[in-house]
N, C-alpha and C positions, 0 to 999 in steps of 0.2 A: 504493500500500500504506500509506504514511504517513497519507494522508487517511482511509483506512478505520479505521486504528488510533485516530486522533484522534476520529473520530465515535463509535466504540465506547466510548472512554474517557468522552466527554461523556454518552453514554446511561447508563453506569453511574453517573457522578457525579451527574447530575441526578435519577436515579430511586432512588438508594441511601438517601436520607434519608426513612425511612419515617414518622417521627413529626413532625418539624418542620424547617423551614428558618429561618434568620435572614434577615429581610427588612428592608432599610433603605429607609425612605421619606423622600426628600429633600423637605422642605416641610412646612408645618403648616396649609395652607389647606383648602378644601372637598374637593378630590380626596383629599388625604391623610386627612382626617377620615372620608371614605367608605371608602377602600380599607384603611386600617390596621386598624380594628376588624373588617372583613370577613375579612381574612387572619388576624388573630389568632383569630377564632372557628373557623377551620379548624385551629388548633393551632400556628400559626407564631409565632415570637418576633419582635416588631416593635421596631425602633429608628428613631426619627424623627430626621432630620437637620435641625437648626435653627441659624440664626445666633445665636440666644439661647436655649439650652436651659433657662435658668432663668426665662424669661418666663412670664407667666400663661397665654398662649396655648399654649405648649409643655406646661405642667403640665396644662392642661385636656384636651389631646388624649391625653396619656398616661393620665390618669384615666379617659377614656371608652373606652380600649382594653383588652380582656380580656387576662389573662395578665400577664407580667412586662415590659410595655412600658417603654421608657426614651427619653430624648431626649439627644442628644449633638450636638456640632458636626458638620457634614456630613461632613468628611473622616474623622472618628473613627467615624461611624455605619456606614460601609461596610466597615470593616476586617475584620470577621468575618462579613459578610453574603454569602450566595450569590446573592441576588436584590436588585437595587436598583431602586426606582421613582422616576422623576424627576417628582414631582408639583409642578412649578415652572412659572413663566410661560414660554410658548413661545419668546419672544424671547431668553431667557437660557440655553437648553439647552446650547449649546456651551461657554459660559463656565463654567457649573456643572459639566458633565461633566468638563471638563479640570481643574477645581479639586478634584475628588474624589480625585485621585491615581491609583494603579495599579488599574484595574478588570479586569485580565486574568482570564479564566475565569469572570467573573460574568455572570449574566443581567441585562440592563438593560431594564426595562419602560418604554416611552415612551408616556404618555397625552397628550402635548402636541400642539398644533397651531401651525403657523407662519401667523399671520394678520396682515393689514394692512388699513387702510381705516377706515370710519366705522361704529361699532356702531349708529348711528341709521339708516343708509341701506343700506350694502352692504360686505361683506368680500371679500377676495381672498387668494391665496397670498402670503405674505411672503418666500418664498425660492424659488430656482430649482430646488431638489431637494425635500427634505422634512426635517422635524426628525429623523425616523428615520435618514435617511442622514447628516445632520450629526453626530448622536450616534455612529453607527457609525464615522465617520471620525475623530472625536475620541477614541474608545476602540476601536482596531482589534482588540484581543485580547479584547474582551468580546463578548457575544452579545445584540445589541439585538433586542427584539421590540416592534413597534408594537402597542398594545392599549389599550382603554378610551378612545379619543379621539373616538368618534362617538356619545356619549351624555352626558346631563347627570349630574352627580354624584349627584343624587337617585335616578336610575334604577339607579345602582350598588348602592344600598342596598335600594330597593323597585322592582324592574323594572316591576311592574304589567302584565306580559304577556311575550310572547316577544320578546327583544331579542338580536340577534347582536353579538358582539364580534369585530371584524375584526382579524386578525393578519397581520403581515408580518415576516419575519426570515430571515436566511441559515442559521440553525441549526435543523434539524428537532427536535433534542432539546430545545432551549430553548423552541421553540413548543409542544412537547408538555407541558412543565412549566407554562408559562403557561396552556395550555388546561385543565389540572387546576384551577388557581386559579379560572379563569373558570367552569367547570362547577359547582364547589362553591358558587358564588354564584347558581345557577339562571339563569345567562346562557349563551349558546350560541356557542362559539368557531368561527370560520370561517377557515381558513388560506388567505390570498390570495397566498402565494408569498414571494419574497425581499424584502429590505429596500428595494429600489428601488420596490416597489409601495406603500410607505408614502405616496408622493406622491399616489396616487389615493385612498387612504383619507383623507388630510387634505383632499383636494378634496371628498370626500363630506361631510365635516364642514362645509365652506363652504356647500354646497347646503342642508344641514340648518339651519345658522344663518341663512342669508339668507332662507329661507322664514319663519322666525320673525320676523326683523326686518321683513319686508315685510307681515306680517299674513296671509300665505297659510297654508294648513293646517299645523299642527304634525304631526310624525311621528317615529317611531323606526325604525331599520333592523332588519329581520328578513329574512334571506336564507333561502330554502327550499332545502335541499340535495336534489339529484336525482341519480339514478344515470346 
């Protein structure tokens, strides 16, 4: 009964913000520069988490983001956010997630990949589980959704065709919320189950990257949904 009440509360919480959510995007690199303006164009308020909010890079990303975007220190940026995007290097996700403080009740979007190897020859999985699982363990009372990890940041802005965004997470309500963000970008969300399936999504990214490294045909993921 308690689990049912919790699920209903989450559904109400994540769907009740009709006009805008506050979305904290941790990082000011290419993924942040792609997703921040896209989410802002949907009417959401964007706060970038930067180690140096007064840097020129932080000022530039704020300037290119519609609405009332701001840049703050990472821990400050998540305080009023209902959604947090970890647009950070994959090898730093656990350290960064733990450093953000209490993330209870927040949706965490994980677009990262755990990679190791040589970018000139071949890449492989850098962890025994996945970054999605690592983040969920670091923030057990948050709702982690793996998303945006199987495409180039350029395709986040200009898909150039049908591209699927593969989702994994334990909360159905959180995945539904992230699916709304994805669909509004003219991308196609596909629910692949719970957060442990993030490992297989990250593995698909390795296939994608290694094909590019080897000179084999480049491709994007588009899954055809069938009944």
